[in-house]
N, C-alpha and C positions, 0 to 999 in steps of 0.2 A: 708921291706914290704911297700906297697903303703898305704896311709892314706884313710880311708873310713869314710864318714859322713853319718849318717842315720837319718831319721825321721820315727819312727816305725808306725806312723799313716798313712804315704804314703805306707809303706811296706804292710800294711794290707788293701786291698781295701774294705773288708766288714765293717771295722771299719769306714772308711771314708764315705762310703755310708749309714752307719747306719743299714745295713741289718742283723746285729747280733742279733737283738731284734725283736721277732715276738709274736704272740698271745699265743704261748705255751712255750716260752723260753726267759729268761732274761740273757743277756751277761753282766758279771761283771769281773773286773772293767770297767769303761766307757773308760779309756785311757790305756797307757802303762808305767806309771810312779810309780805304787804302790810299786814295789820291790825296786826301786831306793830310793823312799821317806822313805821306811823302813830302808834303810841303813843309811839315814840321808842326802840325796842329796836334794838340792833345785830344783825347776823346773821353766821353762820359756816357753813362748809361741813362736811357730814357725810362720813363715809368713802366714801360713794357718790357724792360730788360735788354733792350738793343742798344748798341754802340752808335753814338752820333758825334760829329766833330765839334770841338770847341772853337770859338772865334780866335783867329791867329793875328790878323793884321788890324792894327789900332789906328794907324795914321797912313795916309796915302803914300808917303815916302817909303814906307816899309815894302811896298810892292816892288821897288827896285831890286830887292834882294831875293826875289822868288828863285827857287832852285829848280834844276832839271828833274822833273818827277821820275823819269825812267833811270836815273842814276842812284836813287835812294833805296835804303834797305827795305822799306816797307813794300816797294814794288819788286825788289829782287827776291824777297821771300815768296811772293805769289809766282814769280817766273820759275822758281826752283820747284814749287808744287806742280806747276804745268809739265816741267820737264820729267817729273817722276810720276805723273798721275797714272793710275791703273786703268783709266778708261778716257774716252774722248772729253775734252774740256770745252765748256762754254765760259768765256770771259766776260764779266759784267764791268763796264766802264761808264763813267759819267762824262758828259760833254764838257768842253772848257769853261763855258759860263757857269755851269752848276759847280764844278770844282772850286772855282773862285768864290762863288756866292756862298758856298758852304762854310767858308772860314772867315767871313766878314759879317759883322752885325748888319742886318738889313738897312737899318736907318743910316748907317754910315755908307754902305754900298751905293745906295740910291743917290745920296748926296755927291759921291765921288763920280758917278756916272755923269752928273750935270757939270761939276766943277773941275774934275781932274780926267777928262776923256783920254788924254795922252798916255797917262800912267795906266789906265784901265786897259787900253789897247796893247800896250807893251807887256802887261802882265798876261793877258790872254794869248798873245803870241808865244810867250815862253811856255805857258801851260799846254798849248796846242802842240808845240814841238815835243815837249816831254811825253804827252799822251801818245803822240804818233810813235815815238821811239819804244814806249812800253808796249804798245799793241803790235808793232812789227816784230819785236823780240818774242812776244807770246805766240804769234803765228809761226815764227821760225822754230820754236820749241815744241810745236805740235798742237797748239790750240786749234780747234775746228771751227768754233762759232764765236763771234763777237756780238754781245748784246749792248747796244749803244743807247743811252737815254740822256735827257737833259731836263730833269725834273724841276729845277729852279728857274728854267727860261719860260716863265709864264707870260704869254703875250698880253693877256688882260691886265697884268700889273705893270709890265714894262712899257706897253704901248707898242704900236706897230713898228715905229721908227727905231726905237731903242732895241726892240727884239731883233730886227733885222741887223742892226749895227753891231750889237754886242753878243748876241747868242747865235742867230742863224749863220752869220758870216763865218764864225769860227768853227761852228759844228760842220759846215759844208766844207771848209778848208781841211779840217781833220779828215773828213770822209774821202776827200780827193787824194790826200797824201796816202792813206791806207790802200785805196784802190790802185794808186800808181805804183806802190812799192810791193804789193802782194799779188800772186798769181793764182792762188787757190784758197778757198775757205768761204765762210758765209758771214756777212755783217747783217744783223737784225737791227732795225730801228724801232724803238718804242712807238706805238701808234699815236700817243699823245703829241708826238713831234713830227713823225713821218706825214701824218694827214696835213699838218699845218705847212710843212715844207713843200708838199705838193701844191697846196692852195696858193702859196707864194711863188711857185714856179721853179723852185730849186730841184725838184725831182719829178719824174713821170712814172706812171704805174702801168704794168701789164699783168692781167690776172690769168692764171693757168689752172686747169684741173690737176690736182695731185692729192689723192686721198691717202691719209695715213692715221695711225692711232693717236698721234699728237702732233702739234706744231713743231715742237723741239725735234721730234723724230724726222719730220720732213726736212728740217734744216741740217740735221746730222747726215741724212742721205745725200743732200745736195752738196755737203762739204767734201764729199769724196770725189767730186767732179773736178777736172783739171781747169777750173776757171774760178774767178772771184764772183760771188753772187751777193747782190744787195736786196734785202727783202724787208717787209714791214706791213704797216696797216692792220696787224693782228697782235694781240697780246702774246708774248713769248710763252706764257703758261697756259695758252689754250689747249683744250683737249683735242678730240678727234677733229680733223679738218678735211675738207674736200677741195679747197683751192689755196693756192699760194699767190700773194702779191709780189711780184718781182718789180724792183725799182731801178730806175736809171738816173744817175746824177747828171743834171743838165750842164752843158758846157765842158764835159770831159770826154 
């Protein structure tokens, strides 16, 4: 597989422009390093001045020592901010595969996917459980919207089989756990991944008319309903919208 180098700050235009925060909604955390820091990774600044994780795991055996993300101080700081937030909170979280991939040199990770699949699966299971606990705590403390993305899960680089095995499977497992444990709020899926998940049959779509000044405002309005909503197929930083794509996770 070809090496991929990413700066998640550049991947998300809304974060770069600062449009994730408005009069009614506060986007947390401010960057994309919280989950990596919770695993124990250091951070460094990119040429553009954003923080990005440093590589943490150097040998596959180190994966056996992965900690529970939801029990670490980096996450507890965000949860405290949610608890004391002066307005509705949109929580930004990366999927399990992207969390792991962000702290391993790509040349090592792709080798381990081939030679150490059991350790990779064990690591992804631990990360999924930690993310689930983090997200459930955030909703219980008042978060209204979860924005879930998996930017390192590039199907063209991983190939269909490895994408399904290491990325989609744990992303879907995380979704199922969140939907099972929470009764109200909104989960937004980044369209880079929701469209592919629909293509592979993990989710199905229903489009409804719903005109608002911005996509995030539509999600905020829906978050007040007494049910859990899954949405996607649109960038969360879209401006005025006339439709919403409501998603259903298949098999749940």
